[in-house]
N, C-alpha and C positions, 0 to 999 in steps of 0.2 A: 363732846361731840354734839353737832347739830343733827337734825334730820333732813338736811337739804338732800335732796337727789342729784347725782352729778352722772352724765354720759360722758367719758373721754376715750382718748385714742392714744396707745402708745405704739410708736412706730420702733420696733427691735431690729436693728441691723446687725446680725451676726456675721463671722468670718467666712460662713459656707451657706448660711441662708439669712432669710430675714421674714419678719410677720408683722401685721397689723393687730393688735389686742384691743378688743372692746373692754373697758373697764366701767362698771356700775357701782356706785357707790350710795349706799342708803341711808348713809348718816351714822352706822355702825359697823357693817361691813362691806367688803368689796368682792365682786365677782369678777371674773377675768375668761373672754372668750375670743378665742383666735376667729378673725374674719377674714384674713386674706393672709397667703403665704407664698413666698417664692424664692427661688434659688438666688445665689448672691456667687457668681463664677466669675474669678479674675481673666482677663482677657492678655494673652500674649501677643506681641506685635513686634516686629521688628527687632526681637532680640530684649525686650522689656516687657515688665509685668505691670499692668493696669488694673484699678477698679473700673467698672463699666458704669459711671456715675450717673450717665443721661438713662440708663435702663432702670437702674436703681429709684430715681427720683420719679419716673412713671410709676413703677411698682407703688412708691408711696401714694401716688395721686388714686392708684386703683384700689389702696386700702381704704381711702377718705372714701371713694365712690361705695366701697362694699359696705361701708356704712349705712347708706341708705336703705340697704335689704334688709338691716337689723333695727331700725327705728327711723324717726322722723325727726325734722328739723335739723339743727345743726350740733355739731358737738359741741361740749362745753368748753373743750380744750383738747389740744395735741402737744405731744412731746416725744423727741426723737433721743436714743440713745445707739451707739455704736461702738465699734472696736476703738482703740487707741492709736496714736501717733500718726496716721495717715492725714494729708491735708491736700488742698486745692489753692490756686491763686485765682482772685477776682480783681478785675481792674476796676478803675475809678466808675466807669461805666456799667459794672455789674456784670461783664462778662467773665465766663469762666476760660481761663488760659489752658485748656488742656485737661485730659483725664487725670486723675490723681494717681500716683504711682503705688503698687501693692507693697505692703511692707515685708513680703519675701523676695522684694525685686534684687537681683544678685550685686548691683553696685554698691549697695550700702555697706558690705562687710568692708571692701577696699577704700570707703571714705571714712569709715570709722577709725580704721589704722591709721590713716593719714592724719586723723584730726587728734588722734591718741598721742601721735608725736609731738605735736605742738602744746597740747593741754592734756597733762597726766589725769588718767582715770579716777585718781583718788581726789584732784581738785575738783573734777566736775561732779563726782560724786558728793563732797563737802559744801557744793552751793545747792543741788538741787534735790540730794538724797535719792536720784534715779539712778538705777544699776545700768552701769554702760552696756548696751546690748545694740546690735548692729542696726535695729529696725528703728530705734528710737527718733523722734523728729529730728532733733540735734544732727545725727549723722545723715539723715535723708536731705537735710538741708546743705550740709557740706558737701554730697553729692551734687547737688544741684551747683553749688559753688565750683566744683571741680568740672562739671560739666558745661561750665557757662551758660547755666540754664536760669540762675536765679533772676526773677523779672525786674527790671531797672524802671520801668515805667511808672511815674508820679500817680501816687494813689493807689498803686497795686497792692493789696493786702492777701495776706494768709489765714486763711479758714479751714481750722480742724474739720474732719468729717462730719460731726452731728453739727457743728456751728454753720459748714457749707450747706447743708440741706436746711438748716432752719431759715438762714440766710435767703434762700430761692424761695421758700415758703412765705416769710414775713416782711423781707427786706432790711431786717435789723443785722447789722456786723457787730458781732460779739464773739467772745471767747468764754465759754463755761469753764469755773473753777476744775471742775474734775477731770475733763477731758484735757486741760490746759497743762494739767499736772503731770500726764503722762509723758511731755515733750522733752523733758531734761533741761529747760530754758526757764523753769520759775524759781524764784528765790524760796526756798521750803519754809523760810520761817515768816517771812514777811506777805506770802501767797500772792505774789504779783511777780510780773516779769523781771527777770534778772538783767538790769539795763547796763551794769558794768559787763557781766557775760557777754551780752550781744555785741556789745562795742568791740570785745577782744576778739570775737568772732568775726566780724565784718559785717554784722547783720543790721539793717537800719530798723530802729524801735517802730518806725512808722508802717513797719510790716505785719505788726500784732496789735490785735485789735482790743479795745477795754476788757478785762474780765468782768464776769457776772458770778453772783453764787446761784447754786442749785437751789430751784423754786421760784425763780424770776420769771415774771411774766416778759415775753419779748413780743410785744406787737400783736398783729393779728394776721390772718392769711390774706395774701394780696388779693385787691379787688378782681384781677383779671383770672386767677385761679378760681378763686370763690365763683365768678360768673361760669368759668369753665365747668365745673363741677357741680354747680346748682345748688350750691349751698351758703351759707351765712360767712361772715368775716369772723371764725370762730379764733378766740386767742390761742397764740402758740408759747409753751412754757419751755425754757430752759430746766428741764430736770436735770438730776446727774446723768450727764451728757456720756460718760463713759459706763459702758455696759455693767463693769464689775461695780462700780461705786452704784448704780442702781440696784444692781443686784443684792449687795450688802446691807442696802437700806431695809431691805424686806426678810433680814435673817430673824424668825421668829423665836427672840429670847429678850429679856430684859435683863439678864444677868452680863458680866463683863468677862467671864473666866473660860472664854470658848475661842476655839479657832474656827474659821471658816473657808470653806473651800469652795469658790464657784466654779462649777464644773461644766464645761463646753469643750468646744475646740481647744481651747487653751484651759488648763486648770489653776486658778489663781488661789493660793492659799496665804492666809495672814492673820492678823488680829488687828482691831481698832485701837488706837492710841491719841494722845492727846497732841502731842508733840513727834517729831521726825526722830528716828533713831539712824546716827549716820556715822558708824563707828568702823574701826578696821575690821572687826568681825562681821559686822553686817554686809559690809561691801564683799568680805571674803568669801561668805556664805550666799552671796546673790540676792539680796534683799533690796527692794525698792519701796520707797515711801510716796504713796499717791493720795491725792486729796479725796475727801468724802464728805458727806451731808454733815451740817452743823459743825463745819471746820474739823473734821475729824481727819487722822492720817491713816492711811491704810499701809501698814508693814506689811508685804507680801513679796512671795515669790512666784514669778512668771513660770509654771510648769507646763510642760507639752503634754497636754491631754488627751483628749478623745481624737486629737489629729493623727496620732498614730494610727487608731482602727480605723478612721475615716481614711487615710491613704491605703490602707491594705485592703479595704473594701473595694476602692476606686481600683487598685491594681487587679484584683481578683475579676472584677467586670471586665476590665481590659482582656482579661485572658478566658473570658467566655461564661464566667461563673458570679450569677448574683446572689449575694447573701443579705438578708436583711441584720439589722443591729441585733434582733432578737434572737436571729439563727447563731451570730457570733457567739453571744452570750450563752448560750443553750450549749454551745460546743466547748466553750471555755468551761463551764461548770461542771461538765463531766471529766474532764483533766485532772488528774490528782493536784496539779499545780506545786510550786516552789521547786521547779527544776532548773530553768534556767532565767537570767535578768538582764536587763539594758539600763544604761542609765538615760532616762527619758530627756535628759537636759543635754545630750551629748548633740553638738551642732550636726552630725551626720544625719541626724532624723527632721532637720528643720525645713530642706526645701521639698518641694514635690518630687515624685519618683516612686521607684519600686522599692515600697516600704518593708514588704516581706522580706527581700533579698537581703537590705540593710540591717534587718532584725539578725538573720541568720548569720551575716559576716561577723556581726559585733560579738553573737555569742561564740563565734569559732576563734576570733580575735583573743578572747580572755578565757580560753581553754574550758568552755562549758559545754554539757550538752547541746547539740543546734536544733531546736525546734522544727520538724520537717512537715507537719501536719497544719491545716488552717487553724484547727482546734488548740495546738500546742503553742501556736503564734500568738494567738488571741489571748491564751491563759497567761503566756510570758509577760506581755504588755500589761494586762491588769495586775498582774502580780507586783510587775515592775513600779505601777504608779502608786500602789500601795505602800510599797516600801520607800518611795521617795516622798510620800504623805508623812509616814512616820520619820524620816530624817529631817523634812522641814519642822516637823512638830518640834522635837527635839530642839532645834536652832531655834525656835521661836519663844520657848521657854527659856533657853540660854540668855538671849538678848533682852528680853522683857523683864526677867528675874520673876515670873509668874508661872505657877503650875496651872495647866489649863485642864481643865475635868471635862469637855465635851468638844466633839468635832461637828460643827454644822455644815451639811453639805447642801448647795442649793444649783438650781439650772437643771438644764435639759439631761446633763450627765447622769442624775440620779435615778433615770429610767434604767439604767445598767446595775441592778439590784447586788448582782454579784460584785461589782466593784465597791459599794457602800460597804458589804459585808466584809470584804477584806480590808478595808480601810479599818474599820472596826478592831478586824483581828490583829492588822499589823500595828496600830498605834495604842492598842489596849485601852482605847476610850470608847464609850458608848457614840455611836453616830446617830444625829439627828437630820433626817433628810426632809427636804422641802423649804418654800413649794418649788416645783418644777418650773414655773414661770417667771423665776424670780426677778430676772432682770425688769420684764415687764410691769410686774406689781410693784416694784422699786418705784419705776418711772410712774406708776400710775397714782401710787400714794404720796408721791412729791406734788403732784397735780393736784391732789386733794388738800395738801397743804397749801399750795398757791392760792387755792381758793378760799384760805381761812377757814378749813372745816376741821383741820386737827393743828397743833400749835407744837409739835416737837417728834423728834427721832421716837422717843419713847412711846408716844401715842401711836405712830405709825407701826410701830411693831406688834403693840397689844392688837391693833386691828388686823394685823397680819396673822396673829396667833388664832384669833376669833374666826377668821375668813378661811384658813388654809390649815387645817391640822396636818402635821408632819408625820412620817413613819419613824420608827426608831429601830437600832439594830445595835445588840448588845456582842461584845466580843468573845470568840470562840477560839480555842486552841492556843492561847495566847503565849504559853511555853514553847510550843513549836517555831510559832511565827517570830519569837525573840530569837531564838537559834538561828533561824532562816535568815534573819535581818544582818546577823553577823556576816553570814556568808554574801549577800548583798553589798555590803560595804566593801568586802574583799575584792568583789568584782569590779567594782566602780572604780576603785584605788588602782587595780591593777591595769584598766586601760587608760587611767590617767597617766599612768607612768610609761606605758607604752605609747600614748601620743606623743 
């Protein structure tokens, strides 16, 4: 590693909020400081749910302006990461053709059902390794076909969300590999668009831009934006553009015998492997194969994570009571726990709405004690998440034939220390928690690599270990949790049968 000093910006768009992080590299260690934060609120309009792309782009520029209050000159680079699957259309002249749909848009479920009538889920999975879920890009595109809203204009292309932001910053049209891997349209072995599948779906190949690998420089800030913001034409880097891919880059470990949980609105739990696993069992268990840095595959499961607590918090605010996440954690910590459970993967919990009522109904429908208080509701959620992590860990060990010794938890969700401890209890494995800003740190370290200051993923992870020491949680009351896990499995099996 050299001693070159770098100032970089990571723009991290999450499903509920976004922020700009200033990263400073001193040649050995990285520091990360949040310099701008904003909410990311979907907009319902005329019965459909959209992302407010224009406001989000404005907030990104505000984040660049915030840099001027923390330093001088021009940042050495900027990179963007976002959630997966969503996209916008841009015509030949660079015009955005409408706001992108939100992945929770109601039309997706019907489109998925329709497409799976024509192409079985097993065939789609065998090609892409992506678990068929209603919000996947492939089903959203079929919804466009059914709505007759797929653009026919010559030269119009599709850009996934981070690629869309990057295009309007730099003018470069491309599809970064990790975000493209979430679409269900990539050949999982060749790491390229699946041309025969596109033809079968009736999607023109011209709709999809060339794929670039994470860590690739993609032009510089457009001159007009540089002039507007009063800075130079800083380089734009295609970091791992899928937020989970960036988060996994920052796992502070050089060993390979761990499972990771990128914990936020969604909890993405999995392992890194060299080649995808696309078996009947991996499909049945709900695992997906997404791209990572250095051509790694992230075999993972999408678990509805802190979305459940976010939705409860929102409902209570509508009812006139405002609780912080720390308040909720404190309430749950005082509860005995292991009283009732939900399957966090049940589709009933996916859409916005009255989450406390849905949790109560689930418990009633499965013959459990119904959590009446806010404390009991929150404890039900965190206990259930810990149990789901245990179930997922068992499945990962079966699929990979590996015994996993540790669980690494990264992301904002690790601020819920109760969830970290319960995860250790449920899995019977030590939990290593950190860094909190995992996505931004992975983004920033891939920029460091793009500048030639580190040469491998191993060097990145060593730098993360040196820069951000994690917290550790030791399993407690494992016999009690093992017994409770059997009850959890009975509950979710009972709900599956009744459904």
